[in-house]
N, C-alpha and C positions, 0 to 999 in steps of 0.2 A: 680909117686914117692911121698911118703908122705912128708909133711912139714918138719918133723924132721929127715928124712934120711940124709939131708944135715948137720945135727949135729952129724951124726954117729950112729943114732938110727934106727933100722930096723922097717919098717912099718909092717902092718899085712897082708893085702890082695894084695899088689903090686906084681909085677913080681918076685921080690927077697924077698918078705915079709916072715914073720915068718910062716904063714900058708902054704906057697908054698915051703918052704925049710926045715922046721923042722920035717916033717913027720906027720903022722896022729895024733900022740899024742899032737900035738900043740893045737888042739881043746879043749883038757882037761885043758889047763892052766887056762882059765877063765870060767870054768864050775862049777857052784855053787854046784851042787850035788857031783861032784868029789872033790871039796874043802872040803865039809863037811866030806867026807870019808877019805880024805888024803891031808891035807893042805901042807904037805911037798912037794908034786909035784909042786904046784904053786910057793912056795918060792925058790925051787931049780931052776926051769925054769926061774923065774923072776929075779934071782940074778944079771944077767949080762945085763939086759935091763931095769930094773926099779930101783933096789936098788943100782945102780952106777950113778944115775942121777945127784948126786952132782959133778960128774966128767965131765958132759956134759955142753957145752956152747951153747947159742942160735946161730942159723945160720942166713943167710941173710934174709930169709923170716920172722923169728921172729923179728929181729931188724928193718927191714923196716916197718912191720905192726905197731910196737910200735911207730916209727917215724911218720908214717902217722896218727896215732891216736893223737899224740901230735899236729899235724898240723890241726886236726879237719876234716880230710878227711875220715878216718876210724872211724865209730861210735861204733864198737864193734866186737868181735870175738866169733864165735860159734865153739867149737872144740870137736872132738871125742878123741883127744890125751889125754894121761894121764901122760905126761912127765914134766909138769910145766914150760916148756921153754918159753911160751908166757909171763908168769908173770916174769920170770927171765930177759927177754929182756926189760921189762918195760911197757908192755901192762897192762892197768888197768881194762878195761871192757872185761873180759873173762868169757864166759858161758861154763862150762864143762859138756856136756850132758852125758858123760860116767863116771862121778865121778872123783875122784882124789886119789892118794896115799898119799897125804899130811897128812891125818889123818887115823888111823886104829882104829877099835873098837873090843872089846871082844864080841863074839857072845853070851856068857852066861850072863855076868854081865853088859856089856855096857861100861866098862872103856875104855877111849880113850888113844891112844898112838901116838906120833908124828913120822913123817917120819924118822928123823935122828936116833932116838932110835931104831926103827925097822930095819933100814938099817945096823946099827952097828951089830945087832944080826945075820942078814941074811948073812952078809959078813964073819962071823965066821962059816958059814955052820950050824947054829943052827936055828931050826924052832921056831919062836916066839910063846910063850904061855903066857896067862895071869896069874897073881898071884893066881887067883881063879881056875886055871886049864883049863879055856875055851880056845877055838881057837880064834886067833886074825886074823881079815880080814881087808884088806884095803878097804877104801870107794870108790873103783872102782866098777862099775856095771859089774857084771859077767853075763854070759849067764844063763838065768833062773831067773834073778832078774829084777825088774822094774827100768827104768831110773829115776833119781831124778826128781820128778814132777815139782818143781819150776824151775829147769834149763830147762826143756822141754818147759814149759810155756813161759819162757823168750826168748828161742830160736825161738819159733813160732812168738812171738811179734816182735822180731828184724827182722826176715825174712819178715814178713808181711808188715812192715813199710819201708823196704829198697828200694831205687830206683835202686841200683846196688848191686848185691850179687856175690862175687867172690868165686868160689869153688876151693880150693887148695889141690891137692894131695889126692883126695877121689875118690873111685870107685863108690860111691853113690849106694851101694847095701845093706847097713845095715840100717834097719828101727828101729825106726821112724826117725832117723837123715837124712836118704836119702829123706825124704819127705819135709824137710825144704825149699829147693829151690823152690818147687812147690808153697808154700805160697807167695814167692816173685813174681813169675810169675803171679799168679792169681790176685795179687793186683797191677799189672802194672810195677813191677820191671824187670830189665834186668839181665841176667846171663852171667858171664864170667867163663869159666871152664879151669883150668890149671891141666892137669893130663896126664901121659904117657900111659894110657890105655883108651879104650872107656868107656863111662858111659851111662846109660840109658837116660840121659838128654841132651846129646850132641846136639840133634836136636832143643832143646829150647835155646841154647846158642847163644848169639850175637857174641861172639868171643870164639875160642877154641885154646889153646896152649898146647904144649907137655912138655915143660921143665920149671920147676919152677925157677931154677937158672938163666936162660937166661932172663925170664920175670922180675925177681926182680933185676937183674943187670941193666936192662933198667930203671926200676922204680927209682933205687938209683941214676942213672946218670941224669935223666930227670925230676924228680918231687921234 
């Protein structure tokens, strides 16, 4: 189960994730070529799981990670999530390797638009368009685009320097993000994996748990 499913947000590749329950067209949601040809498909599909994020509140995983960061135990978070809930919970060191919907840009003139402005438009079932007539795209990394290079570099640095890396709610199948735990292991770090499905790195984990909520309830009561 993904970290944010406890906040009522569907994950992507989990048992009940978007890609397993929304049909074959779900793969088109974040396809950059499809976005260029028909941005309305993305905005209609994302209306109820991205453009309602102002209605979502951090769950126990988000709030506990923020608390542990304040205590100096957690040094930073590498996330593939695009829901902004780590920041909303109070985490300060968040590296978003798949980008963020916080800012959108016009693909023609480069003008930037904030999340709230775009969300208001999308909630009215209107496809956002720039004043110049160009298509407006979120700063989320779509399939067919390169990941933000600075975020990837920072994620590799953090993984390489960690003595303990905890993998939360990831199937570890999407690269290059799935390679980050390997940097930790190769530099002497240990892995703990919490996920309700098998991952390709289970054999490298010092500990493996299935349920995020159970683990973080324990952390909340005992740390």
